[in-house]
N, CA, C and O atoms as a CHARMM CRD file, in Angstrom:
* protein
*
  324
    1    1 MET  N    158.74500-100.82900 -81.43500 PROA 1      0.00000
    2    1 MET  CA   159.33600-100.49100 -82.69400 PROA 1      0.00000
    3    1 MET  C    160.84300-100.39900 -82.48600 PROA 1      0.00000
    4    1 MET  O    161.31700 -99.91200 -81.45900 PROA 1      0.00000
    5    2 ARG  N    161.57500-100.87300 -83.47200 PROA 2      0.00000
    6    2 ARG  CA   163.03300-100.85300 -83.38900 PROA 2      0.00000
    7    2 ARG  C    163.57600-100.26400 -84.68400 PROA 2      0.00000
    8    2 ARG  O    163.07200-100.55400 -85.76900 PROA 2      0.00000
    9    3 LEU  N    164.60100 -99.44200 -84.56200 PROA 3      0.00000
   10    3 LEU  CA   165.19000 -98.79900 -85.72400 PROA 3      0.00000
   11    3 LEU  C    166.62700 -99.26200 -85.89700 PROA 3      0.00000
   12    3 LEU  O    167.43200 -99.18100 -84.96900 PROA 3      0.00000
   13    4 LEU  N    166.94000 -99.74100 -87.07800 PROA 4      0.00000
   14    4 LEU  CA   168.31300-100.08100 -87.45000 PROA 4      0.00000
   15    4 LEU  C    168.72900 -99.10300 -88.53300 PROA 4      0.00000
   16    4 LEU  O    167.99400 -98.89000 -89.49800 PROA 4      0.00000
   17    5 HSD  N    169.89100 -98.51500 -88.38000 PROA 5      0.00000
   18    5 HSD  CA   170.29600 -97.55000 -89.39000 PROA 5      0.00000
   19    5 HSD  C    171.71400 -97.82600 -89.86500 PROA 5      0.00000
   20    5 HSD  O    172.53300 -98.38000 -89.13100 PROA 5      0.00000
   21    6 PRO  N    171.99200 -97.43000 -91.10300 PROA 6      0.00000
   22    6 PRO  CA   173.34400 -97.59900 -91.63600 PROA 6      0.00000
   23    6 PRO  C    174.28500 -96.58600 -90.99500 PROA 6      0.00000
   24    6 PRO  O    173.84900 -95.69800 -90.26200 PROA 6      0.00000
   25    7 ARG  N    175.57100 -96.72600 -91.27600 PROA 7      0.00000
   26    7 ARG  CA   176.54800 -95.77500 -90.71600 PROA 7      0.00000
   27    7 ARG  C    176.23300 -94.34800 -91.14500 PROA 7      0.00000
   28    7 ARG  O    176.27100 -93.42600 -90.33000 PROA 7      0.00000
   29    8 ARG  N    175.92600 -94.17000 -92.41400 PROA 8      0.00000
   30    8 ARG  CA   175.52200 -92.85500 -92.90100 PROA 8      0.00000
   31    8 ARG  C    174.06200 -92.66400 -92.53100 PROA 8      0.00000
   32    8 ARG  O    173.22200 -93.49200 -92.88400 PROA 8      0.00000
   33    9 ARG  N    173.74600 -91.59300 -91.83100 PROA 9      0.00000
   34    9 ARG  CA   172.38700 -91.43700 -91.30900 PROA 9      0.00000
   35    9 ARG  C    171.57500 -90.35900 -92.00400 PROA 9      0.00000
   36    9 ARG  O    170.39600 -90.19400 -91.69000 PROA 9      0.00000
   37   10 ASP  N    172.15200 -89.63400 -92.91800 PROA 10     0.00000
   38   10 ASP  CA   171.40300 -88.55600 -93.55600 PROA 10     0.00000
   39   10 ASP  C    171.01800 -88.93200 -94.98400 PROA 10     0.00000
   40   10 ASP  O    171.83000 -89.45900 -95.74400 PROA 10     0.00000
   41   11 GLY  N    169.79000 -88.65700 -95.32400 PROA 11     0.00000
   42   11 GLY  CA   169.32000 -88.88600 -96.67500 PROA 11     0.00000
   43   11 GLY  C    169.31200 -90.33900 -97.12300 PROA 11     0.00000
   44   11 GLY  O    169.55300 -90.62300 -98.29600 PROA 11     0.00000
   45   12 VAL  N    169.03900 -91.26500 -96.20700 PROA 12     0.00000
   46   12 VAL  CA   169.01400 -92.68300 -96.57700 PROA 12     0.00000
   47   12 VAL  C    167.57500 -93.14600 -96.76100 PROA 12     0.00000
   48   12 VAL  O    166.67300 -92.61300 -96.11400 PROA 12     0.00000
   49   13 PRO  N    167.34400 -94.12200 -97.62600 PROA 13     0.00000
   50   13 PRO  CA   165.99500 -94.67400 -97.76100 PROA 13     0.00000
   51   13 PRO  C    165.59700 -95.43300 -96.49900 PROA 13     0.00000
   52   13 PRO  O    166.45200 -95.86900 -95.72800 PROA 13     0.00000
   53   14 VAL  N    164.29900 -95.58400 -96.30100 PROA 14     0.00000
   54   14 VAL  CA   163.77000 -96.27600 -95.11600 PROA 14     0.00000
   55   14 VAL  C    162.88700 -97.43100 -95.56200 PROA 14     0.00000
   56   14 VAL  O    162.06100 -97.28600 -96.46400 PROA 14     0.00000
   57   15 LEU  N    163.07200 -98.57400 -94.92200 PROA 15     0.00000
   58   15 LEU  CA   162.23300 -99.74900 -95.17000 PROA 15     0.00000
   59   15 LEU  C    161.45900-100.06000 -93.89400 PROA 15     0.00000
   60   15 LEU  O    162.05100-100.19600 -92.82400 PROA 15     0.00000
   61   16 LEU  N    160.15200-100.17100 -94.00500 PROA 16     0.00000
   62   16 LEU  CA   159.30500-100.52800 -92.86800 PROA 16     0.00000
   63   16 LEU  C    159.04700-102.02500 -92.92500 PROA 16     0.00000
   64   16 LEU  O    158.52300-102.53100 -93.91800 PROA 16     0.00000
   65   17 ARG  N    159.41800-102.74100 -91.85200 PROA 17     0.00000
   66   17 ARG  CA   159.22100-104.19400 -91.79200 PROA 17     0.00000
   67   17 ARG  C    158.40800-104.53300 -90.55800 PROA 17     0.00000
   68   17 ARG  O    158.42400-103.81100 -89.56100 PROA 17     0.00000
   69   18 ARG  N    157.70500-105.63300 -90.64600 PROA 18     0.00000
   70   18 ARG  CA   156.93000-106.06600 -89.47900 PROA 18     0.00000
   71   18 ARG  C    157.80600-106.77000 -88.45800 PROA 18     0.00000
   72   18 ARG  O    157.54500-106.65500 -87.26000 PROA 18     0.00000
   73   19 HSD  N    158.81100-107.48000 -88.87200 PROA 19     0.00000
   74   19 HSD  CA   159.75300-108.12800 -87.96200 PROA 19     0.00000
   75   19 HSD  C    160.89200-108.73300 -88.76700 PROA 19     0.00000
   76   19 HSD  O    161.23100-108.18700 -89.81700 PROA 19     0.00000
   77   20 VAL  N    161.47900-109.79000 -88.34900 PROA 20     0.00000
   78   20 VAL  CA   162.62100-110.48800 -88.97800 PROA 20     0.00000
   79   20 VAL  C    163.91200-109.67800 -88.83100 PROA 20     0.00000
   80   20 VAL  O    164.40900-109.11700 -89.80700 PROA 20     0.00000
   81   21 PRO  N    164.45500-109.62000 -87.60200 PROA 21     0.00000
   82   21 PRO  CA   165.66300-108.84200 -87.33300 PROA 21     0.00000
   83   21 PRO  C    166.87400-109.22200 -88.18900 PROA 21     0.00000
   84   21 PRO  O    167.66100-108.34700 -88.54900 PROA 21     0.00000
   85   22 GLY  N    167.03900-110.48400 -88.51700 PROA 22     0.00000
   86   22 GLY  CA   168.20700-110.88800 -89.31300 PROA 22     0.00000
   87   22 GLY  C    168.27000-110.17400 -90.64600 PROA 22     0.00000
   88   22 GLY  O    169.32300-109.66700 -91.03300 PROA 22     0.00000
   89   23 TRP  N    167.14800-110.13000 -91.35200 PROA 23     0.00000
   90   23 TRP  CA   167.10700-109.42400 -92.63200 PROA 23     0.00000
   91   23 TRP  C    167.29600-107.93600 -92.42000 PROA 23     0.00000
   92   23 TRP  O    167.94000-107.27500 -93.23500 PROA 23     0.00000
   93   24 GLY  N    166.74800-107.39500 -91.34200 PROA 24     0.00000
   94   24 GLY  CA   166.88800-105.96400 -91.06800 PROA 24     0.00000
   95   24 GLY  C    168.33400-105.55700 -90.92600 PROA 24     0.00000
   96   24 GLY  O    168.74100-104.52000 -91.45100 PROA 24     0.00000
   97   25 LYS  N    169.11700-106.35100 -90.22600 PROA 25     0.00000
   98   25 LYS  CA   170.54200-106.03800 -90.05000 PROA 25     0.00000
   99   25 LYS  C    171.27300-106.08500 -91.37700 PROA 25     0.00000
  100   25 LYS  O    172.12700-105.23900 -91.64500 PROA 25     0.00000
  101   26 LEU  N    170.95500-107.05000 -92.19900 PROA 26     0.00000
  102   26 LEU  CA   171.58200-107.16900 -93.51200 PROA 26     0.00000
  103   26 LEU  C    171.23500-105.96700 -94.38600 PROA 26     0.00000
  104   26 LEU  O    172.09800-105.42100 -95.07400 PROA 26     0.00000
  105   27 ILE  N    169.98600-105.56600 -94.35600 PROA 27     0.00000
  106   27 ILE  CA   169.54400-104.42000 -95.15200 PROA 27     0.00000
  107   27 ILE  C    170.21100-103.13900 -94.65600 PROA 27     0.00000
  108   27 ILE  O    170.68100-102.34000 -95.46500 PROA 27     0.00000
  109   28 ALA  N    170.25800-102.93200 -93.34100 PROA 28     0.00000
  110   28 ALA  CA   170.88700-101.73400 -92.77700 PROA 28     0.00000
  111   28 ALA  C    172.37100-101.68200 -93.10700 PROA 28     0.00000
  112   28 ALA  O    172.92500-100.60300 -93.31700 PROA 28     0.00000
  113   29 ALA  N    173.01000-102.83100 -93.15300 PROA 29     0.00000
  114   29 ALA  CA   174.43500-102.87900 -93.49200 PROA 29     0.00000
  115   29 ALA  C    174.68600-102.43600 -94.93300 PROA 29     0.00000
  116   29 ALA  O    175.82100-102.14500 -95.30900 PROA 29     0.00000
  117   30 ASN  N    173.62100-102.38700 -95.73500 PROA 30     0.00000
  118   30 ASN  CA   173.74100-101.97900 -97.13100 PROA 30     0.00000
  119   30 ASN  C    173.17100-100.58900 -97.38600 PROA 30     0.00000
  120   30 ASN  O    172.78400-100.27100 -98.51100 PROA 30     0.00000
  121   31 GLY  N    173.11800 -99.75300 -96.33800 PROA 31     0.00000
  122   31 GLY  CA   172.78500 -98.35000 -96.52100 PROA 31     0.00000
  123   31 GLY  C    171.32700 -97.96500 -96.45900 PROA 31     0.00000
  124   31 GLY  O    170.96400 -96.88400 -96.92200 PROA 31     0.00000
  125   32 VAL  N    170.47300 -98.81500 -95.89800 PROA 32     0.00000
  126   32 VAL  CA   169.04300 -98.50400 -95.79600 PROA 32     0.00000
  127   32 VAL  C    168.63600 -98.54200 -94.32400 PROA 32     0.00000
  128   32 VAL  O    168.93900 -99.50400 -93.61800 PROA 32     0.00000
  129   33 ALA  N    167.94700 -97.49200 -93.86200 PROA 33     0.00000
  130   33 ALA  CA   167.41200 -97.50000 -92.50300 PROA 33     0.00000
  131   33 ALA  C    166.22500 -98.46200 -92.46700 PROA 33     0.00000
  132   33 ALA  O    165.41800 -98.49400 -93.39600 PROA 33     0.00000
  133   34 VAL  N    166.12100 -99.23700 -91.40000 PROA 34     0.00000
  134   34 VAL  CA   165.05600-100.23100 -91.28700 PROA 34     0.00000
  135   34 VAL  C    164.27200 -99.96300 -90.00500 PROA 34     0.00000
  136   34 VAL  O    164.84100 -99.92700 -88.91400 PROA 34     0.00000
  137   35 VAL  N    162.96800 -99.77800 -90.14700 PROA 35     0.00000
  138   35 VAL  CA   162.07800 -99.63200 -88.99900 PROA 35     0.00000
  139   35 VAL  C    161.32300-100.94000 -88.86300 PROA 35     0.00000
  140   35 VAL  O    160.56200-101.32000 -89.75300 PROA 35     0.00000
  141   36 MET  N    161.53400-101.63200 -87.74700 PROA 36     0.00000
  142   36 MET  CA   160.85900-102.91000 -87.50800 PROA 36     0.00000
  143   36 MET  C    159.74000-102.68700 -86.49400 PROA 36     0.00000
  144   36 MET  O    159.98400-102.24900 -85.36900 PROA 36     0.00000
  145   37 VAL  N    158.53600-102.98800 -86.90000 PROA 37     0.00000
  146   37 VAL  CA   157.36000-102.76300 -86.06000 PROA 37     0.00000
  147   37 VAL  C    156.97200-104.06400 -85.37200 PROA 37     0.00000
  148   37 VAL  O    156.73200-105.07700 -86.02800 PROA 37     0.00000
  149   38 ASP  N    156.91200-104.02700 -84.04900 PROA 38     0.00000
  150   38 ASP  CA   156.33500-105.14600 -83.30400 PROA 38     0.00000
  151   38 ASP  C    154.82700-104.99500 -83.41500 PROA 38     0.00000
  152   38 ASP  O    154.29500-103.90100 -83.22500 PROA 38     0.00000
  153   39 PHE  N    154.14600-106.06700 -83.71500 PROA 39     0.00000
  154   39 PHE  CA   152.70400-105.96600 -83.87100 PROA 39     0.00000
  155   39 PHE  C    152.00200-107.10200 -83.16600 PROA 39     0.00000
  156   39 PHE  O    152.54200-108.19900 -83.01900 PROA 39     0.00000
  157   40 ARG  N    150.80100-106.82200 -82.73800 PROA 40     0.00000
  158   40 ARG  CA   149.97600-107.83300 -82.07700 PROA 40     0.00000
  159   40 ARG  C    149.40200-108.73700 -83.15300 PROA 40     0.00000
  160   40 ARG  O    148.92600-108.26800 -84.18700 PROA 40     0.00000
  161   41 ASN  N    149.45100-110.03300 -82.89900 PROA 41     0.00000
  162   41 ASN  CA   149.00900-110.97300 -83.91500 PROA 41     0.00000
  163   41 ASN  C    148.32200-112.16100 -83.25400 PROA 41     0.00000
  164   41 ASN  O    148.93900-112.88700 -82.47400 PROA 41     0.00000
  165   42 ALA  N    147.06100-112.35300 -83.56400 PROA 42     0.00000
  166   42 ALA  CA   146.32300-113.50400 -83.03100 PROA 42     0.00000
  167   42 ALA  C    145.10900-113.76200 -83.91300 PROA 42     0.00000
  168   42 ALA  O    144.54100-112.84100 -84.49900 PROA 42     0.00000
  169   43 VAL  N    144.73000-115.00800 -83.99600 PROA 43     0.00000
  170   43 VAL  CA   143.54300-115.37200 -84.74700 PROA 43     0.00000
  171   43 VAL  C    142.29100-115.05400 -83.93600 PROA 43     0.00000
  172   43 VAL  O    141.27500-114.63000 -84.48700 PROA 43     0.00000
  173   44 VAL  N    142.37100-115.26100 -82.64600 PROA 44     0.00000
  174   44 VAL  CA   141.23600-114.97600 -81.76400 PROA 44     0.00000
  175   44 VAL  C    141.69400-114.01600 -80.66000 PROA 44     0.00000
  176   44 VAL  O    142.87500-114.00100 -80.31600 PROA 44     0.00000
  177   45 PRO  N    140.78600-113.22000 -80.10500 PROA 45     0.00000
  178   45 PRO  CA   141.14500-112.30900 -79.02400 PROA 45     0.00000
  179   45 PRO  C    141.74100-113.04900 -77.82500 PROA 45     0.00000
  180   45 PRO  O    141.43200-114.21500 -77.58000 PROA 45     0.00000
  181   46 SER  N    142.59100-112.35500 -77.09500 PROA 46     0.00000
  182   46 SER  CA   143.27200-112.94000 -75.94200 PROA 46     0.00000
  183   46 SER  C    143.10400-112.01400 -74.75000 PROA 46     0.00000
  184   46 SER  O    142.80500-110.83100 -74.91200 PROA 46     0.00000
  185   47 SER  N    143.29400-112.54900 -73.55600 PROA 47     0.00000
  186   47 SER  CA   143.23300-111.71300 -72.35200 PROA 47     0.00000
  187   47 SER  C    144.55300-110.98500 -72.12000 PROA 47     0.00000
  188   47 SER  O    144.63400-110.11300 -71.25500 PROA 47     0.00000
  189   48 VAL  N    145.58800-111.33300 -72.88200 PROA 48     0.00000
  190   48 VAL  CA   146.89600-110.68700 -72.75900 PROA 48     0.00000
  191   48 VAL  C    146.91100-109.46800 -73.68200 PROA 48     0.00000
  192   48 VAL  O    146.62900-109.60800 -74.87200 PROA 48     0.00000
  193   49 PRO  N    147.23400-108.26600 -73.16300 PROA 49     0.00000
  194   49 PRO  CA   147.15500-107.06200 -73.99600 PROA 49     0.00000
  195   49 PRO  C    148.12100-107.05500 -75.18700 PROA 49     0.00000
  196   49 PRO  O    147.87100-106.35600 -76.16900 PROA 49     0.00000
  197   50 GLU  N    149.21100-107.81500 -75.12000 PROA 50     0.00000
  198   50 GLU  CA   150.17700-107.84800 -76.21800 PROA 50     0.00000
  199   50 GLU  C    149.68400-108.69100 -77.38800 PROA 50     0.00000
  200   50 GLU  O    150.28400-108.67000 -78.46300 PROA 50     0.00000
  201   51 VAL  N    148.59900-109.43100 -77.19000 PROA 51     0.00000
  202   51 VAL  CA   148.04900-110.29600 -78.23200 PROA 51     0.00000
  203   51 VAL  C    146.62000-109.84700 -78.50300 PROA 51     0.00000
  204   51 VAL  O    145.80200-109.78500 -77.58500 PROA 51     0.00000
  205   52 ALA  N    146.32100-109.53800 -79.74800 PROA 52     0.00000
  206   52 ALA  CA   144.97300-109.09100 -80.08300 PROA 52     0.00000
  207   52 ALA  C    144.62100-109.56000 -81.48200 PROA 52     0.00000
  208   52 ALA  O    145.49600-109.72600 -82.33200 PROA 52     0.00000
  209   53 ALA  N    143.36400-109.76700 -81.71000 PROA 53     0.00000
  210   53 ALA  CA   142.89600-110.23700 -83.01300 PROA 53     0.00000
  211   53 ALA  C    142.90000-109.09900 -84.03700 PROA 53     0.00000
  212   53 ALA  O    143.00800-107.92200 -83.69300 PROA 53     0.00000
  213   54 PHE  N    142.78100-109.48800 -85.28400 PROA 54     0.00000
  214   54 PHE  CA   142.68400-108.54400 -86.38400 PROA 54     0.00000
  215   54 PHE  C    141.56300-107.55600 -86.09200 PROA 54     0.00000
  216   54 PHE  O    140.49500-107.98300 -85.65200 PROA 54     0.00000
  217   55 PRO  N    141.74700-106.27800 -86.31100 PROA 55     0.00000
  218   55 PRO  CA   142.79300-105.60700 -87.08500 PROA 55     0.00000
  219   55 PRO  C    143.89700-104.98700 -86.23900 PROA 55     0.00000
  220   55 PRO  O    144.59300-104.09200 -86.71900 PROA 55     0.00000
  221   56 ALA  N    144.08300-105.43100 -84.99200 PROA 56     0.00000
  222   56 ALA  CA   145.08100-104.81600 -84.10800 PROA 56     0.00000
  223   56 ALA  C    146.48200-104.82300 -84.71400 PROA 56     0.00000
  224   56 ALA  O    147.17700-103.80800 -84.67400 PROA 56     0.00000
  225   57 GLY  N    146.90300-105.96100 -85.27600 PROA 57     0.00000
  226   57 GLY  CA   148.23600-106.02800 -85.87700 PROA 57     0.00000
  227   57 GLY  C    148.38200-105.07800 -87.05500 PROA 57     0.00000
  228   57 GLY  O    149.41900-104.43400 -87.21000 PROA 57     0.00000
  229   58 LEU  N    147.36200-104.98800 -87.87600 PROA 58     0.00000
  230   58 LEU  CA   147.37600-104.05900 -89.00000 PROA 58     0.00000
  231   58 LEU  C    147.45100-102.61900 -88.50600 PROA 58     0.00000
  232   58 LEU  O    148.18400-101.80300 -89.06500 PROA 58     0.00000
  233   59 ASN  N    146.69200-102.30900 -87.45700 PROA 59     0.00000
  234   59 ASN  CA   146.73900-100.96600 -86.87700 PROA 59     0.00000
  235   59 ASN  C    148.13000-100.64500 -86.35100 PROA 59     0.00000
  236   59 ASN  O    148.58800 -99.51000 -86.48600 PROA 59     0.00000
  237   60 ASP  N    148.81600-101.62500 -85.75100 PROA 60     0.00000
  238   60 ASP  CA   150.18500-101.42100 -85.27000 PROA 60     0.00000
  239   60 ASP  C    151.11500-101.07400 -86.42800 PROA 60     0.00000
  240   60 ASP  O    151.95900-100.18600 -86.30800 PROA 60     0.00000
  241   61 CYS  N    150.95800-101.77600 -87.54500 PROA 61     0.00000
  242   61 CYS  CA   151.80200-101.52200 -88.72400 PROA 61     0.00000
  243   61 CYS  C    151.51600-100.14400 -89.31200 PROA 61     0.00000
  244   61 CYS  O    152.44000 -99.43900 -89.71800 PROA 61     0.00000
  245   62 VAL  N    150.25200 -99.75800 -89.36000 PROA 62     0.00000
  246   62 VAL  CA   149.88900 -98.42800 -89.85800 PROA 62     0.00000
  247   62 VAL  C    150.47000 -97.35200 -88.94500 PROA 62     0.00000
  248   62 VAL  O    150.95000 -96.32500 -89.42500 PROA 62     0.00000
  249   63 SER  N    150.43000 -97.58100 -87.63700 PROA 63     0.00000
  250   63 SER  CA   151.02300 -96.63000 -86.69300 PROA 63     0.00000
  251   63 SER  C    152.52200 -96.49700 -86.93200 PROA 63     0.00000
  252   63 SER  O    153.06800 -95.39700 -86.85000 PROA 63     0.00000
  253   64 GLY  N    153.18900 -97.60200 -87.22500 PROA 64     0.00000
  254   64 GLY  CA   154.61600 -97.55700 -87.54300 PROA 64     0.00000
  255   64 GLY  C    154.88200 -96.73800 -88.79200 PROA 64     0.00000
  256   64 GLY  O    155.82900 -95.95400 -88.82800 PROA 64     0.00000
  257   65 LEU  N    154.05600 -96.91100 -89.81800 PROA 65     0.00000
  258   65 LEU  CA   154.20000 -96.13800 -91.05100 PROA 65     0.00000
  259   65 LEU  C    153.98400 -94.65200 -90.77600 PROA 65     0.00000
  260   65 LEU  O    154.71600 -93.81200 -91.29800 PROA 65     0.00000
  261   66 LYS  N    152.99600 -94.33000 -89.96900 PROA 66     0.00000
  262   66 LYS  CA   152.74100 -92.92900 -89.62400 PROA 66     0.00000
  263   66 LYS  C    153.93500 -92.33200 -88.88200 PROA 66     0.00000
  264   66 LYS  O    154.27100 -91.16600 -89.08600 PROA 66     0.00000
  265   67 TRP  N    154.57800 -93.12700 -88.02000 PROA 67     0.00000
  266   67 TRP  CA   155.76000 -92.65500 -87.29800 PROA 67     0.00000
  267   67 TRP  C    156.88900 -92.35600 -88.28600 PROA 67     0.00000
  268   67 TRP  O    157.55800 -91.33000 -88.17300 PROA 67     0.00000
  269   68 VAL  N    157.10000 -93.25200 -89.25500 PROA 68     0.00000
  270   68 VAL  CA   158.14800 -93.03800 -90.25300 PROA 68     0.00000
  271   68 VAL  C    157.87800 -91.75300 -91.02700 PROA 68     0.00000
  272   68 VAL  O    158.78700 -90.94600 -91.22300 PROA 68     0.00000
  273   69 ILE  N    156.64700 -91.55700 -91.46400 PROA 69     0.00000
  274   69 ILE  CA   156.30100 -90.35700 -92.22500 PROA 69     0.00000
  275   69 ILE  C    156.50200 -89.10000 -91.38400 PROA 69     0.00000
  276   69 ILE  O    157.07100 -88.11800 -91.86200 PROA 69     0.00000
  277   70 ALA  N    156.04200 -89.12500 -90.14000 PROA 70     0.00000
  278   70 ALA  CA   156.16500 -87.96000 -89.26000 PROA 70     0.00000
  279   70 ALA  C    157.61100 -87.63800 -88.92500 PROA 70     0.00000
  280   70 ALA  O    157.94100 -86.48200 -88.66300 PROA 70     0.00000
  281   71 ASN  N    158.48300 -88.65100 -88.93000 PROA 71     0.00000
  282   71 ASN  CA   159.87600 -88.45400 -88.54600 PROA 71     0.00000
  283   71 ASN  C    160.83400 -88.59100 -89.71800 PROA 71     0.00000
  284   71 ASN  O    162.03600 -88.76900 -89.52100 PROA 71     0.00000
  285   72 ALA  N    160.31500 -88.51200 -90.92400 PROA 72     0.00000
  286   72 ALA  CA   161.13300 -88.75200 -92.11700 PROA 72     0.00000
  287   72 ALA  C    162.43900 -87.96500 -92.14900 PROA 72     0.00000
  288   72 ALA  O    163.47400 -88.55200 -92.46400 PROA 72     0.00000
  289   73 PRO  N    162.44800 -86.68300 -91.84500 PROA 73     0.00000
  290   73 PRO  CA   163.72400 -85.97600 -91.91700 PROA 73     0.00000
  291   73 PRO  C    164.74900 -86.43500 -90.89600 PROA 73     0.00000
  292   73 PRO  O    165.95000 -86.27400 -91.11200 PROA 73     0.00000
  293   74 THR  N    164.28200 -87.01900 -89.76000 PROA 74     0.00000
  294   74 THR  CA   165.20200 -87.38500 -88.68800 PROA 74     0.00000
  295   74 THR  C    165.15800 -88.86800 -88.34000 PROA 74     0.00000
  296   74 THR  O    165.92800 -89.30800 -87.48700 PROA 74     0.00000
  297   75 SER  N    164.28900 -89.65000 -88.96700 PROA 75     0.00000
  298   75 SER  CA   164.07200 -91.02400 -88.50400 PROA 75     0.00000
  299   75 SER  C    165.32200 -91.88900 -88.58800 PROA 75     0.00000
  300   75 SER  O    165.46100 -92.81700 -87.79200 PROA 75     0.00000
  301   76 ALA  N    166.23900 -91.62500 -89.51600 PROA 76     0.00000
  302   76 ALA  CA   167.43100 -92.45800 -89.63700 PROA 76     0.00000
  303   76 ALA  C    168.44300 -92.17400 -88.54500 PROA 76     0.00000
  304   76 ALA  O    169.41400 -92.91600 -88.40200 PROA 76     0.00000
  305   77 SER  N    168.23900 -91.10800 -87.76500 PROA 77     0.00000
  306   77 SER  CA   169.18400 -90.81500 -86.68800 PROA 77     0.00000
  307   77 SER  C    168.49100 -90.81900 -85.33000 PROA 77     0.00000
  308   77 SER  O    169.05900 -90.34000 -84.34800 PROA 77     0.00000
  309   78 THR  N    167.28500 -91.34700 -85.26000 PROA 78     0.00000
  310   78 THR  CA   166.50300 -91.33700 -84.02900 PROA 78     0.00000
  311   78 THR  C    166.18600 -92.76300 -83.60600 PROA 78     0.00000
  312   78 THR  O    165.80600 -93.58300 -84.44200 PROA 78     0.00000
  313   79 ARG  N    166.33500 -93.06800 -82.33800 PROA 79     0.00000
  314   79 ARG  CA   165.94200 -94.37400 -81.82200 PROA 79     0.00000
  315   79 ARG  C    164.46400 -94.35000 -81.51300 PROA 79     0.00000
  316   79 ARG  O    163.97200 -93.44000 -80.84500 PROA 79     0.00000
  317   80 ALA  N    163.77100 -95.33300 -81.99000 PROA 80     0.00000
  318   80 ALA  CA   162.34200 -95.43000 -81.70100 PROA 80     0.00000
  319   80 ALA  C    162.14100 -96.02100 -80.31900 PROA 80     0.00000
  320   80 ALA  O    162.94300 -96.83600 -79.86300 PROA 80     0.00000
  321   81 GLY  N    161.07800 -95.61600 -79.65900 PROA 81     0.00000
  322   81 GLY  CA   160.79900 -96.11600 -78.32200 PROA 81     0.00000
  323   81 GLY  C    159.86600 -97.26700 -78.32000 PROA 81     0.00000
  324   81 GLY  O    159.53900 -97.79500 -77.25700 PROA 81     0.00000
């Protein structure tokens, strides 16, 4: 997960995105914190742990949303790990 935040970090809206860093930077430059979730995406299961079939990618996105909700008061000033 990656967090992009505007210069002002308090009381800003948050947008949760699955990826596309270019758009995230543009959005953050306009005063919105952007949480970009890396997610596993594959049509069929793989032996590589970073690649998994549905619903793994959806679960990753839900986990990202839960992180945003849990960190809402501080998420715009916190780097995600």
